[in-house]
C-alpha positions as CSV (number, residue, x, y, z in Angstrom):
1,M,25.3,-84.4,-35.6
2,T,23.3,-82.6,-33.0
3,H,20.2,-82.1,-35.1
4,Q,18.3,-84.6,-37.2
5,P,18.6,-83.8,-41.0
6,T,15.6,-83.7,-43.2
7,V,15.8,-85.2,-46.7
8,K,13.3,-84.1,-49.3
9,Y,12.8,-85.8,-52.6
10,F,10.1,-87.1,-55.0
11,K,8.0,-90.2,-54.4
12,G,9.0,-93.3,-56.3
13,I,12.4,-94.2,-57.6
14,N,14.9,-92.0,-55.9
15,F,18.3,-91.9,-57.5
16,R,19.5,-88.4,-56.6
17,A,18.6,-88.7,-52.9
18,L,19.3,-92.5,-52.4
19,P,23.1,-92.3,-51.6
20,T,22.3,-89.8,-48.9
21,L,19.5,-91.9,-47.4
22,L,21.5,-95.2,-47.5
23,S,24.4,-93.4,-45.8
24,F,22.2,-92.5,-42.9
25,E,20.6,-95.9,-42.9
26,V,23.9,-97.8,-42.7
27,A,25.3,-95.5,-40.0
28,G,22.1,-95.7,-38.0
29,L,21.7,-91.9,-38.1
30,P,18.1,-90.7,-37.6
31,Y,16.7,-88.5,-40.3
32,T,13.3,-87.3,-41.5
33,D,12.3,-88.6,-45.0
34,V,10.0,-86.3,-46.9
35,R,8.5,-87.3,-50.2
36,I,6.4,-85.2,-52.5
37,D,4.5,-85.9,-55.7
38,F,4.7,-84.0,-58.9
39,D,1.5,-82.1,-58.3
40,E,2.9,-80.7,-55.1
41,W,6.2,-80.1,-56.8
42,G,4.5,-78.0,-59.5
43,K,2.9,-75.8,-56.9
44,T,6.1,-75.3,-54.8
45,K,9.1,-75.6,-57.2
46,A,9.5,-71.8,-57.6
47,N,9.6,-71.2,-53.9
48,T,13.3,-70.6,-53.3
49,K,12.9,-70.7,-49.5
50,M,11.8,-74.3,-49.8
51,H,14.0,-75.2,-52.8
52,P,16.9,-72.7,-53.2
53,T,17.8,-73.8,-56.8
54,N,14.3,-75.0,-57.7
55,T,15.6,-78.6,-57.7
56,L,15.5,-81.6,-55.5
57,P,16.9,-83.2,-53.3
58,V,17.1,-80.7,-50.4
59,V,18.8,-81.7,-47.2
60,T,18.1,-79.4,-44.3
61,I,20.4,-79.6,-41.3
62,E,20.7,-77.1,-38.4
63,G,18.8,-74.5,-40.6
64,V,21.1,-74.9,-43.6
65,Q,19.8,-76.3,-46.9
66,L,22.0,-78.3,-49.3
67,N,20.4,-78.4,-52.7
68,Q,22.6,-80.4,-55.0
69,S,22.6,-84.2,-55.0
70,V,26.4,-84.7,-54.9
71,A,26.8,-82.1,-52.1
72,C,24.0,-83.8,-50.1
73,A,25.7,-87.3,-50.6
74,K,29.1,-86.0,-49.6
75,F,27.7,-84.4,-46.5
76,A,25.8,-87.7,-45.6
77,A,28.9,-89.8,-46.3
78,K,31.1,-87.7,-44.1
79,A,28.6,-87.5,-41.3
80,S,28.1,-91.3,-41.5
81,G,31.8,-92.2,-41.7
82,L,31.3,-93.7,-45.2
83,E,33.6,-91.4,-47.1
84,P,37.2,-92.8,-47.5
85,T,40.0,-90.8,-45.8
86,N,42.7,-91.8,-48.2
87,P,43.0,-89.0,-50.9
88,V,43.4,-91.6,-53.7
89,D,40.3,-93.5,-52.7
90,Q,38.4,-90.2,-52.4
91,G,39.4,-89.5,-56.0
92,L,38.2,-92.9,-57.1
93,V,34.9,-92.4,-55.4
94,E,34.5,-89.1,-57.2
95,E,35.3,-90.8,-60.5
96,V,32.5,-93.3,-59.9
97,E,29.9,-90.7,-59.5
98,A,31.2,-88.7,-62.4
99,S,31.3,-91.7,-64.7
100,L,27.8,-92.7,-63.8
101,A,26.6,-89.1,-64.4
102,E,28.2,-89.3,-67.9
103,L,26.5,-92.6,-68.6
104,I,23.1,-91.4,-67.6
105,F,23.4,-88.1,-69.5
106,S,24.5,-90.1,-72.6
107,S,21.1,-92.0,-72.5
108,N,19.2,-88.8,-72.6
109,G,18.9,-88.6,-76.4
110,T,16.3,-89.0,-79.0
111,K,14.4,-92.3,-78.7
112,N,15.4,-94.4,-81.7
113,A,17.1,-97.6,-82.5
114,K,20.4,-96.0,-83.5
115,N,20.8,-94.1,-80.2
116,R,20.0,-97.3,-78.2
117,E,22.5,-99.3,-80.2
118,E,25.2,-96.7,-79.5
119,W,24.4,-96.5,-75.9
120,V,24.6,-100.3,-75.4
121,N,27.6,-100.9,-77.5
122,E,29.7,-97.8,-76.8
123,C,28.5,-95.9,-73.6
124,L,27.8,-98.8,-71.3
125,P,31.1,-100.5,-71.9
126,K,33.0,-97.3,-71.6
127,W,31.7,-96.1,-68.2
128,L,30.6,-99.3,-66.5
129,G,33.6,-101.1,-67.8
130,R,35.9,-98.5,-66.2
131,I,34.1,-99.0,-62.8
132,E,34.4,-102.8,-63.2
133,D,38.1,-102.5,-63.9
134,L,38.6,-100.5,-60.7
135,A,36.5,-102.8,-58.5
136,R,37.1,-106.2,-60.0
137,G,37.3,-109.1,-57.5
138,R,35.9,-107.1,-54.6
139,Q,32.6,-107.3,-52.8
140,F,32.3,-103.5,-52.7
141,F,33.9,-100.8,-54.8
142,L,36.7,-100.2,-52.3
143,P,38.6,-102.9,-50.3
144,G,36.9,-103.8,-47.1
145,D,33.7,-105.3,-45.7
146,K,31.4,-102.3,-45.7
147,P,30.0,-100.1,-48.5
148,T,31.0,-96.5,-49.2
149,I,29.2,-93.7,-50.9
150,A,30.6,-95.1,-54.2
151,D,28.6,-98.3,-53.9
152,F,25.4,-96.2,-53.1
153,W,26.0,-94.2,-56.3
154,I,26.3,-97.4,-58.3
155,V,23.0,-98.8,-56.9
156,A,21.2,-95.5,-57.4
157,Y,22.2,-94.7,-60.9
158,C,21.9,-98.3,-62.2
159,D,18.5,-98.9,-60.7
160,F,17.3,-95.6,-62.2
161,M,18.5,-96.5,-65.6
162,A,17.2,-100.1,-65.3
163,A,13.7,-98.8,-64.4
164,E,13.2,-98.0,-68.1
165,T,11.9,-94.5,-67.2
166,P,10.4,-92.3,-69.9
167,F,12.7,-89.6,-68.5
168,L,15.5,-91.3,-70.3
169,N,13.5,-92.0,-73.5
170,D,13.4,-95.7,-72.8
171,I,17.0,-96.1,-74.1
172,P,18.4,-98.0,-71.1
173,R,16.8,-101.4,-70.4
174,K,17.0,-103.6,-67.3
175,E,18.7,-106.5,-69.3
176,D,21.5,-104.2,-70.3
177,F,23.2,-104.6,-66.9
178,A,23.3,-108.4,-66.6
179,K,26.7,-108.9,-68.2
180,Y,28.4,-106.5,-65.9
181,K,29.1,-109.0,-63.2
182,T,31.2,-106.8,-60.9
183,I,28.5,-104.0,-61.0
184,M,25.8,-106.6,-60.3
185,R,27.8,-108.1,-57.4
186,I,28.2,-104.6,-55.8
187,I,24.5,-104.0,-56.2
188,R,23.5,-107.3,-54.6
189,A,26.0,-106.8,-51.8
190,V,24.6,-103.3,-51.0
191,K,21.0,-104.6,-51.0
192,A,22.0,-107.6,-48.8
193,Q,23.5,-105.2,-46.2
194,P,20.9,-105.3,-43.3
195,Q,20.1,-101.6,-43.0
196,C,19.9,-101.3,-46.8
197,A,17.7,-104.4,-47.0
198,A,15.4,-102.9,-44.5
199,Y,15.2,-99.7,-46.4
200,F,14.3,-101.5,-49.7
201,A,11.8,-103.6,-47.9
202,K,10.0,-100.4,-47.1
203,H,10.5,-98.9,-50.5
204,P,10.4,-101.9,-52.9
205,E,9.6,-99.7,-55.9
206,E,13.1,-98.2,-55.6
207,S,14.9,-101.6,-56.1
208,I,15.0,-102.7,-59.7
209,L,18.1,-104.8,-60.3
210,K,18.3,-107.9,-58.1
């Protein structure tokens, strides 16, 4: 890249922008990290020159704005050399993100014991179990000794769910993830990677699962 991208997202836990940021970190690509609080967001959300679809993250590069988290992450992964070139592997990476999105959307229900029980006993095994089957026995999701964007999606989504945020009606809980050994191994391997470890040292509030 001839110009340094700017990544804009909310302060605090950062799941929609995190795969983009970790891609740049691992590749050693410089970027500008802009965080805003919800007060500022309320004042600027409707400004489509700043936020074309009234959402975050926004990645700005060479005067072009990307305003969807998956598009931002794919751009960052390609620019960083962290997107697989094999079409089958590309498809598997896409499946990881889509599966995690399904899982997080399934937690966005009414806060009650029945919904939590269904989420733990049905949704988690379905979606995390599928990812575990695909990655079993490996350090990262795909074969090799370095992470890809799939691993960053796993960290981002799982940490957000484990944070027990009221945005998800407190249905996911941190302890729900412990039995998914392959998922937890991937999360630990990513966070042990030197550039990622340095990032989380600067932003400890974003690292929930250890």
